[in-house]
Backbone bond lengths (Angstrom), bond angles and torsions (degrees), N, CA, C in turn:
res aa  C-N    CA-C-N  psi(-1)  N-CA   C-N-CA  omega(-1)  CA-C   N-CA-C  phi
1 M - - - 1.451 - - 1.508 110.43 -
2 S 1.310 115.42 144.62 1.485 123.64 -174.90 1.538 105.57 -89.17
3 D 1.320 116.12 145.70 1.483 123.18 175.67 1.521 109.99 -83.08
4 A 1.274 118.58 -17.30 1.494 120.83 -178.47 1.547 113.38 -89.43
5 I 1.315 114.31 139.99 1.456 118.32 174.07 1.518 112.33 -70.18
6 C 1.307 115.33 -49.74 1.411 122.09 177.26 1.567 112.51 -123.10
7 G 1.309 117.44 131.26 1.408 119.01 179.54 1.498 108.98 -107.37
8 Q 1.317 115.69 -173.68 1.458 121.50 -178.07 1.546 109.32 -61.62
9 E 1.384 115.19 -37.03 1.432 117.17 -178.43 1.564 116.30 -62.04
10 A 1.378 116.24 -29.79 1.454 123.65 179.87 1.555 106.41 -70.97
11 F 1.362 120.42 -39.14 1.377 120.85 -174.87 1.590 113.10 -76.11
12 Y 1.344 115.47 -12.10 1.504 121.83 179.93 1.454 113.12 -122.54
13 C 1.310 120.50 16.47 1.506 125.06 -176.28 1.593 109.33 -66.64
14 D 1.285 118.28 -41.59 1.442 120.24 174.17 1.505 113.85 -111.14
15 A 1.334 117.03 38.37 1.444 122.19 -175.69 1.541 111.28 -69.85
16 I 1.301 112.92 154.77 1.489 120.39 -178.49 1.560 106.05 -94.97
17 D 1.354 115.39 126.29 1.487 118.48 179.48 1.534 107.08 -75.11
18 M 1.376 110.58 120.57 1.483 116.12 -177.06 1.598 112.39 -93.07
19 G 1.299 117.32 -1.62 1.405 122.05 179.42 1.600 109.27 87.80
20 Q 1.291 115.43 -158.75 1.445 123.28 -174.86 1.544 110.20 -91.90
21 H 1.274 118.76 129.12 1.439 125.95 173.72 1.498 112.90 -149.37
22 E 1.333 118.38 163.49 1.434 120.56 174.38 1.548 111.21 -79.64
23 C 1.344 112.13 125.11 1.495 118.12 -179.25 1.564 107.15 -74.06
24 P 1.283 118.52 133.45 1.499 119.29 177.95 1.504 115.46 -72.56
25 I 1.398 114.36 -7.40 1.456 121.19 -176.53 1.518 109.26 -99.32
26 C 1.396 114.40 -60.90 1.497 115.94 -172.86 1.594 108.63 -96.20
27 C 1.300 118.25 1.64 1.460 125.37 175.93 1.486 114.39 52.01
28 T 1.385 118.55 29.82 1.432 119.78 172.52 1.588 108.65 -112.26
29 I 1.285 111.53 157.35 1.447 120.92 172.90 1.521 108.92 -74.61
30 S 1.286 116.82 112.96 1.453 118.11 -176.90 1.496 109.88 -151.74
31 T 1.299 117.21 165.06 1.498 125.31 -178.13 1.553 105.50 -71.25
32 H 1.369 112.66 138.80 1.389 119.23 177.24 1.523 111.24 -122.14
33 K 1.307 116.37 141.97 1.437 118.75 -179.77 1.578 107.55 -121.89
34 L 1.322 114.36 132.92 1.333 121.67 179.84 1.567 111.58 -98.74
35 G 1.417 110.23 114.15 1.508 116.36 -172.24 1.595 106.65 -115.02
36 W 1.344 107.30 -163.66 1.471 114.42 -179.21 1.521 116.57 -68.81
37 V 1.309 117.17 -25.28 1.499 117.27 -174.76 1.555 111.32 -114.81
38 G 1.291 121.81 -3.09 1.372 123.27 176.62 1.546 110.88 159.43
39 V 1.353 117.00 -144.59 1.389 124.08 -176.39 1.525 107.42 -121.20
40 L 1.378 114.83 132.42 1.433 122.18 179.07 1.499 111.17 -107.46
41 C 1.345 114.07 128.98 1.440 119.30 176.41 1.510 111.53 -87.89
42 S 1.274 116.85 131.39 1.499 119.90 -176.44 1.544 111.23 -74.47
43 N 1.289 120.45 -15.28 1.477 122.85 -176.64 1.506 107.40 -88.41
44 C 1.387 119.95 -61.15 1.455 121.69 -173.33 1.489 110.60 -93.13
45 H 1.318 120.49 -9.14 1.509 123.64 -179.99 1.451 113.33 57.60
46 R 1.419 115.81 33.10 1.418 119.82 175.81 1.594 107.67 -108.48
47 E 1.253 112.39 158.26 1.522 119.53 -179.58 1.547 110.30 -102.90
48 F 1.317 115.31 147.67 1.421 121.81 171.63 1.481 108.58 -148.58
49 S 1.301 118.98 168.85 1.424 123.38 -174.37 1.581 106.76 -106.08
50 L 1.356 114.30 143.33 1.468 118.46 168.53 1.518 114.13 -80.60
51 D 1.340 116.69 -5.94 1.443 124.37 -174.96 1.490 104.04 -72.67
52 D 1.335 117.88 133.12 1.475 121.60 -177.44 1.560 105.96 -66.95
53 E 1.238 119.46 -13.29 1.492 122.97 -179.13 1.518 111.38 -69.28
54 E 1.378 118.20 -23.88 1.482 116.88 178.92 1.493 110.09 -67.19
55 W 1.234 111.93 116.21 1.443 121.40 -171.94 1.491 111.58 -73.77
56 R 1.250 119.72 144.66 1.478 121.54 -173.86 1.558 110.57 -76.76
57 G 1.292 120.11 -9.96 1.491 121.83 171.18 1.538 106.38 -67.80
58 T 1.368 119.00 -40.42 1.369 123.52 178.88 1.518 109.82 -61.82
59 L 1.346 117.61 -43.31 1.410 122.83 -179.32 1.525 110.38 -66.23
60 A 1.379 117.42 -41.11 1.441 120.74 177.29 1.497 111.72 -62.65
61 E 1.360 118.50 -35.80 1.417 123.94 175.78 1.584 111.09 -62.16
62 K 1.273 112.33 -44.90 1.474 120.71 177.96 1.650 110.94 -59.67
63 R 1.280 109.27 -40.43 1.521 115.47 177.33 1.530 107.91 -63.84
64 R 1.303 119.36 -48.57 1.461 121.94 177.60 1.463 110.97 -54.99
65 E 1.291 115.62 -46.88 1.507 118.47 -177.27 1.562 108.00 -66.45
66 L 1.295 120.34 -31.57 1.475 121.33 -179.93 1.504 105.67 -66.93
67 L 1.326 118.35 -33.12 1.374 121.43 -174.95 1.573 108.93 -78.04
68 G 1.324 118.60 -11.11 1.441 125.97 -175.61 1.483 115.55 68.98
69 L 1.427 116.09 37.43 1.453 121.15 -173.95 1.549 109.64 -112.69
70 T 1.213 114.35 147.57 1.540 117.75 174.50 1.546 103.90 -86.91
71 R 1.310 116.28 168.56 1.453 118.49 177.45 1.554 112.73 -61.71
72 R 1.286 116.40 -34.95 1.490 120.37 -178.78 1.560 109.53 -68.02
73 Q 1.325 115.06 -42.49 1.476 121.70 174.78 1.547 113.11 -59.76
74 M 1.336 113.29 -44.31 1.500 119.24 175.59 1.486 111.78 -61.63
75 G 1.334 114.59 -47.05 1.397 122.32 176.65 1.557 113.00 -51.22
76 T 1.363 114.61 -45.06 1.419 119.70 179.59 1.587 110.44 -63.19
77 L 1.350 114.33 -38.77 1.501 116.39 -179.99 1.457 112.59 -67.89
78 V 1.371 117.45 -34.95 1.488 117.26 -177.64 1.539 112.01 -97.86
79 G 1.295 116.45 -7.21 1.444 118.95 171.51 1.586 113.92 90.64
80 V 1.386 114.75 24.68 1.400 114.64 175.52 1.565 108.97 -131.52
81 A 1.334 119.27 177.61 1.447 118.69 179.46 1.550 110.49 -76.07
82 G 1.298 113.30 158.42 1.470 117.12 175.95 1.459 115.52 -61.61
83 S 1.352 115.07 -31.76 1.519 117.36 177.11 1.537 114.94 -64.99
84 K 1.395 112.46 -28.56 1.362 117.04 174.28 1.586 114.02 -71.40
85 I 1.297 116.19 -30.18 1.391 123.74 176.58 1.538 107.72 -63.74
86 A 1.277 112.87 -46.29 1.525 120.12 177.05 1.561 110.70 -56.45
87 R 1.309 116.36 -42.03 1.508 116.40 176.40 1.439 112.52 -70.68
88 Y 1.321 120.37 -34.15 1.478 118.50 176.60 1.510 113.09 -65.82
89 E 1.319 114.62 -33.67 1.486 118.58 -178.48 1.537 115.77 -83.13
90 T 1.382 114.53 -17.93 1.490 117.84 -177.89 1.489 113.53 -118.03
91 R 1.304 120.72 -19.65 1.426 123.11 179.85 1.482 114.51 -116.21
92 K 1.303 118.68 -77.09 1.447 124.82 -176.95 1.500 112.66 -127.25
93 C 1.224 118.93 116.93 1.463 121.35 -176.49 1.585 109.06 -97.30
94 P 1.323 117.16 103.19 1.504 114.15 -178.56 1.490 113.42 -69.95
95 D 1.279 114.77 159.26 1.501 120.99 -175.40 1.527 108.76 -62.03
96 A 1.349 121.24 -35.44 1.420 120.51 -179.12 1.568 110.88 -65.05
97 Y 1.288 117.46 -39.24 1.464 120.64 -177.86 1.537 108.26 -70.62
98 W 1.357 114.99 -38.24 1.524 119.52 -178.10 1.549 107.95 -63.75
99 E 1.350 116.75 -41.07 1.382 118.31 -175.82 1.517 111.37 -77.06
100 K 1.366 115.91 -32.45 1.474 118.47 176.30 1.562 111.27 -67.20
101 T 1.273 120.97 -36.91 1.453 120.81 175.71 1.463 111.39 -63.35
102 K 1.349 115.21 -39.61 1.496 116.96 178.08 1.531 110.09 -63.98
103 E 1.332 115.69 -46.01 1.429 119.23 -179.00 1.510 113.18 -59.62
104 L 1.378 115.35 -44.23 1.477 119.19 175.84 1.497 112.76 -61.42
105 V 1.353 120.75 -39.34 1.426 120.74 179.56 1.509 112.72 -68.61
106 V 1.329 115.61 -40.26 1.478 120.97 179.98 1.461 112.95 -65.79
107 N 1.393 114.83 -36.98 1.483 118.71 179.18 1.508 111.63 -111.33
108 R 1.307 116.28 31.63 1.458 121.27 -173.55 1.524 115.49 -52.02
109 D 1.244 122.89 -37.33 1.443 119.99 -178.62 1.510 111.83 -68.85
110 D 1.369 117.14 -39.99 1.431 123.75 -178.33 1.623 111.37 -72.96
111 E 1.294 113.94 -54.08 1.492 120.32 -170.43 1.491 112.54 -63.87
112 I 1.319 118.34 -45.35 1.461 118.37 -177.34 1.462 113.44 -74.17
113 S 1.313 118.05 -33.52 1.556 115.90 -179.85 1.455 109.26 -72.88
114 N 1.337 119.33 -21.86 1.527 118.42 177.62 1.504 112.76 -90.15
115 A 1.383 118.54 -2.54 1.510 119.42 -176.38 1.557 107.47 -79.58
């Protein structure tokens, strides 16, 4: 028996199929479904918002989590302290960090194994 009253399946049971788009988290072209709480990527199974208010630092954090990296590990990969990664994800996400997270996700098998 599940501990949750509502799971992800409940929020997307009557979802609208949005077709194929690039996911801002896993950076693949995949089918997206619009549900009650946001958009669900069929590839990485992560949720994001279509609202322009969703800050890209939040998306960069979701990318880091998709990679299975701590802030300290990500900092090592990009050459900054883990505390700076926290600032990038919660305050101001610079273009260089945004692009680096995308690059790491796209090349995740090569980049992380070489780190």
